[in-house]
C-alpha positions as CSV (number, residue, x, y, z in Angstrom):
1,X,0.0,0.0,0.0
2,X,1.4,3.4,-1.0
3,X,1.8,6.0,1.6
4,X,-0.3,8.2,-0.7
5,X,-3.3,6.1,0.3
6,X,-2.8,7.2,4.0
7,X,-1.9,10.8,3.6
8,X,-2.8,13.5,1.1
9,X,-0.1,15.2,-1.0
10,X,0.8,18.7,0.3
11,X,3.8,21.1,0.4
12,X,4.3,22.9,3.7
13,X,6.3,26.1,3.3
14,X,6.3,29.8,3.4
15,X,4.0,32.1,1.4
16,X,5.7,33.8,-1.5
17,X,4.0,37.3,-1.3
18,X,2.4,38.4,-4.6
19,X,2.9,35.0,-6.2
20,X,1.7,32.3,-3.8
21,X,-0.4,33.8,-1.0
22,X,-2.4,31.6,1.3
23,X,-4.1,31.7,4.7
24,X,-2.6,28.2,5.1
25,X,1.0,27.0,5.0
26,X,-0.1,23.9,3.0
27,X,0.2,24.3,-0.8
28,X,-0.8,21.9,-3.7
29,X,2.0,19.7,-4.8
30,X,0.4,19.5,-8.3
31,X,0.8,23.3,-8.6
32,X,4.5,23.5,-7.6
33,X,7.0,24.6,-10.3
34,X,9.1,21.8,-11.8
35,X,12.7,21.6,-10.6
36,X,15.4,21.4,-13.2
37,X,18.1,20.5,-10.7
38,X,19.4,16.9,-11.1
39,X,19.8,15.0,-7.8
40,X,22.6,12.5,-7.3
41,X,22.3,12.0,-3.5
42,X,25.4,14.0,-2.6
43,X,23.8,17.5,-2.2
44,X,26.4,19.0,-4.6
45,X,24.2,22.1,-5.0
46,X,24.3,23.1,-1.3
47,X,27.6,25.1,-1.4
48,X,26.0,27.4,-3.9
49,X,23.0,27.9,-1.6
50,X,25.4,29.1,1.1
51,X,26.9,31.6,-1.4
52,X,23.3,32.9,-2.2
53,X,22.5,33.1,1.5
54,X,25.5,35.3,2.2
55,X,24.7,37.5,-0.8
56,X,21.3,38.5,0.8
57,X,22.9,39.2,4.1
58,X,22.1,36.0,6.0
59,X,24.6,33.7,7.7
60,X,24.2,30.1,6.5
61,X,24.3,27.3,8.9
62,X,21.4,25.4,10.6
63,X,21.3,24.3,14.2
64,X,22.8,20.8,14.4
65,X,23.6,18.1,16.9
66,X,27.2,17.2,17.7
67,X,28.8,15.6,14.6
68,X,29.8,12.4,16.6
69,X,26.3,12.0,17.8
70,X,25.0,12.4,14.2
71,X,27.3,9.7,12.9
72,X,26.3,7.3,15.7
73,X,22.6,8.0,14.9
74,X,23.3,7.2,11.2
75,X,25.0,3.9,12.0
76,X,22.1,2.9,14.4
77,X,19.5,3.8,11.9
78,X,21.2,1.8,9.1
79,X,21.4,-1.2,11.4
80,X,17.7,-0.9,12.3
81,X,16.7,-0.6,8.7
82,X,18.7,-3.8,7.8
83,X,17.2,-5.7,10.7
84,X,13.6,-4.7,9.7
85,X,14.1,-5.4,6.0
86,X,13.9,-1.7,5.1
87,X,16.1,0.3,2.7
88,X,17.7,3.3,4.5
89,X,17.6,6.1,1.9
90,X,21.2,6.7,0.6
91,X,20.8,10.5,0.4
92,X,19.7,10.7,4.1
93,X,22.7,8.5,5.1
94,X,25.1,10.6,3.1
95,X,23.7,13.8,4.6
96,X,24.1,12.4,8.1
97,X,27.6,11.2,7.5
98,X,28.6,14.6,6.1
99,X,27.9,17.2,8.8
100,X,29.6,20.0,6.9
101,X,26.5,20.0,4.6
102,X,24.5,21.4,7.5
103,X,26.6,24.5,7.6
104,X,25.4,25.4,4.1
105,X,21.6,25.4,4.8
106,X,20.2,28.9,5.0
107,X,17.4,28.7,7.6
108,X,17.8,29.1,11.4
109,X,14.4,28.4,12.7
110,X,14.7,24.6,12.2
111,X,16.8,21.9,13.5
112,X,18.0,18.6,11.9
113,X,17.0,16.3,14.7
114,X,17.2,12.7,13.4
115,X,15.5,9.9,15.2
116,X,17.7,7.6,17.4
117,X,16.1,4.4,16.1
118,X,13.6,2.9,13.6
119,X,10.6,1.0,14.8
120,X,7.7,-0.2,12.7
121,X,4.6,1.9,13.4
122,X,1.8,0.1,15.4
123,X,-0.8,2.5,14.0
124,X,0.4,2.2,10.4
125,X,2.0,-1.3,10.6
126,X,3.4,-1.3,7.0
127,X,5.4,1.8,7.6
128,X,8.3,3.2,9.7
129,X,9.0,6.9,10.2
130,X,12.4,8.7,10.8
131,X,12.2,12.3,12.1
132,X,14.7,14.4,10.2
133,X,13.8,18.1,10.6
134,X,11.7,20.1,13.0
135,X,10.7,23.6,13.8
136,X,12.5,25.1,16.8
137,X,9.4,26.8,18.2
138,X,6.5,24.8,16.9
139,X,5.2,21.3,16.3
140,X,5.8,21.1,12.6
141,X,8.3,18.3,11.7
142,X,9.4,16.4,8.6
143,X,10.0,12.7,8.5
144,X,11.2,10.0,6.2
145,X,8.5,7.4,5.6
146,X,9.8,3.9,4.8
147,X,7.9,0.8,3.8
148,X,8.5,-2.9,3.4
149,X,8.5,-2.5,-0.4
150,X,11.7,-0.5,0.1
151,X,10.1,2.7,-1.0
152,X,10.5,6.0,0.9
153,X,9.1,9.5,0.8
154,X,9.1,12.7,2.9
155,X,6.1,13.6,5.0
156,X,5.3,16.6,7.0
157,X,3.1,16.7,10.1
158,X,1.8,19.6,12.0
159,X,0.3,17.4,14.7
160,X,2.8,14.9,15.9
161,X,6.1,13.0,15.4
162,X,5.1,9.7,13.8
163,X,8.6,8.4,14.4
164,X,7.8,8.1,18.1
165,X,4.5,6.3,18.3
166,X,4.3,5.5,22.1
167,X,3.3,9.0,23.3
168,X,0.8,9.2,20.5
169,X,-0.8,5.9,21.4
170,X,-1.0,6.9,25.1
171,X,-2.7,10.1,24.0
172,X,-5.3,8.2,22.1
173,X,-5.8,5.8,25.0
174,X,-6.3,8.6,27.4
175,X,-9.4,9.8,25.6
176,X,-8.0,13.3,24.8
177,X,-9.2,15.3,21.8
178,X,-6.5,14.3,19.4
179,X,-7.7,11.4,17.1
180,X,-6.2,9.3,14.4
181,X,-8.2,11.3,11.9
182,X,-6.6,14.5,13.2
183,X,-3.2,13.0,12.6
184,X,-4.1,11.8,9.1
185,X,-5.7,15.1,8.2
186,X,-2.7,17.2,9.2
187,X,0.1,14.9,7.7
188,X,1.1,15.3,4.1
189,X,3.4,13.6,1.6
190,X,5.5,16.4,0.4
191,X,8.5,15.0,-1.6
192,X,9.8,11.8,-3.1
193,X,13.3,12.0,-1.5
194,X,15.1,14.0,1.2
195,X,17.4,15.7,-1.2
196,X,14.5,16.8,-3.4
197,X,12.7,18.1,-0.4
198,X,15.7,20.0,1.0
199,X,16.4,21.6,-2.4
200,X,12.9,23.0,-2.8
201,X,12.8,24.1,0.8
202,X,16.1,26.0,0.6
203,X,15.0,27.6,-2.8
204,X,11.7,28.8,-1.4
205,X,13.2,30.1,1.8
206,X,15.7,32.3,-0.1
207,X,13.0,33.5,-2.4
208,X,10.8,34.4,0.5
209,X,13.6,36.4,2.2
210,X,14.5,38.2,-1.0
211,X,10.8,39.2,-1.6
212,X,10.4,40.4,2.0
213,X,13.6,42.5,1.8
214,X,12.9,43.6,-1.8
215,X,16.3,42.2,-3.0
216,X,17.3,41.1,-6.5
217,X,16.4,37.5,-7.5
218,X,18.6,35.0,-9.1
219,X,17.7,33.7,-12.6
220,X,16.5,30.4,-11.1
221,X,14.3,32.2,-8.5
222,X,12.8,34.4,-11.2
223,X,11.9,31.3,-13.3
224,X,10.4,29.7,-10.2
225,X,8.2,32.7,-9.5
226,X,7.2,33.1,-13.2
227,X,5.5,29.7,-12.9
228,X,3.1,31.3,-10.4
229,X,2.7,34.5,-12.4
230,X,1.6,32.5,-15.4
231,X,-0.7,30.3,-13.3
232,X,-2.3,33.3,-11.7
233,X,-2.8,35.0,-15.1
234,X,-4.6,31.9,-16.4
235,X,-7.1,31.9,-13.5
């Protein structure tokens, strides 16, 4: 069963004022601009993101855990995946084994906070979830979803961390207001791979900052926004 049968597709990101305005932070995946960047699993485009970040007056570098702790987590997650018959995504493993990449990411309101272990979900028994990124001052988090068919995708949840099911199950059992439907309604499949997700997230973040500060856009950013301009003109 595809994860798309569990959760709707949705892209959670910042508004792009004048181009993509919304009262919600969830945007249609079908209406996103196509990405021309090729992805090889090594994040070779990230150093250029750091250059663009400095050019608009920001300091690149996201909050990160200690490198040694990150490497230990990566090895533990790989072992868990092998034990459970899952394929640990190579791009995620590469990112975790290369901490310098974190210093190129432009946003500071988020933390790469990878799970310590992988366990199969008891609520969604065909899947396992690995937390990878979270808001520093909110509940929004992004997770890698793995299945027994050795597929994976990136999901975003504004309700809970699906990589740690025990607190969620206790919440349901306690009779509190949060329900399984709440979880499913506020969890979205947002990207096919971690690298794909991170590229678009960085691109949109830099565009949003440039628009807010009324700064010049790069050629790629202008092409990205032209997609929305054309779409809005057709409506």
